[in-house]
N, C-alpha and C positions, 0 to 999 in steps of 0.2 A: 246634590244629595246622593250618596251611594246606595246601591241596591241592597235591600234588606229582605232576607228570605221570610216569607209569610206576611209581608206587608199587604193589607187589604186594599190599598189605594192603587195597586198595580193593575193595569189593564191586561188581564190574562188572555183575552181573545186576540189581542194585537190589532193591527190595522186591518180593516175589512178588505176582502179580496177585490181587486180592481181599483181600489182607492190609491191615487198617486200622492206622493209626499209634496209638501209645499214648494220646495225648490224646483221639482220637476214641473209642477203646475205653473209656476211663474215663468220658467223657461219656455214652456209651450205657448203661454200667452204672449210673451215677447216675440217669439218667432211668428205667431199668427198676426201680430200687429205689423211686423215688417213685411210679411207676405201680402197683407191687405193693402199696405201702402204701395207695394210694387204692382199689385193688380189694378189699383186705381189709375195708375199711369201707363198700364201695359198697352192699351190701344194706341195711345200717342207714340209710345216708344217703338212699337211695331211699324207704324206708319213712317217714322223717321228712318228706320232700317230699310224699309221698302223703297223709299226715295233714293237712298244711297246705294243699296245693293239688292235689287229685287230677287235674285237667285238665293241669296242668304236668307232673306225674309221668308221665301217659300220653304226652304229647308227647315227653318225654325218653326214655321206653322205645322209642317208635317211631323216634326219631332214632338210638338206639343199635343198633337192629335192622339198620340199613343197613350196619353193620360186621360183622354176623354172617351175615345172609342176603344172598346176592348179588342185585343188582337185575336184574329181567327186562328184556331189551331188547325194544322194540316191533318186531314183525315185520309187514310188510305183504305180503299175499298177493293175487295177482291171477290169476284163472282164468276161462275161458269154458266154459260148459256147452254142449256140442254137441247133446246129446240133449234133445229137447223133448217134453213130454207133449201128445199129440194129442187124447186123449179120456179122460174119467173117467166111469165109470158107477157109480151108487149104486142098489142095489136094497133096498127096505124091505119086509119080509114082515110084514104086519099081524097074522098069526095068533099069533106068539110074540114079537114085538118085536125079532127079530134084524136086524142091519144087515149087509149084504154089500156090499163095494166092490171094484171091479176097475179096473185101469189098462191101457189099450191104447196101445201105442206104435208 
């Protein structure tokens, strides 16, 4: 049926924001099913890899951790210390081996 201007049956608001179309929804569901099947067997598959090549299994585990544990961002800190140590005194008492230290600022 061709578009007719002024037709009252036309949805003038369109698809609601965030609503996916049917084909996208079906594709996501198919991918989720495949991923779920893979996750069901994942533990056994990782054990097989670990038996054949433990180093590769460790690398794979570390790469997968990136999706579970968030990466820490490097933080650079710069600060100046205004207080300076002027004198350090160390007293050694030979009688009982105790060491006493003090700081004068």
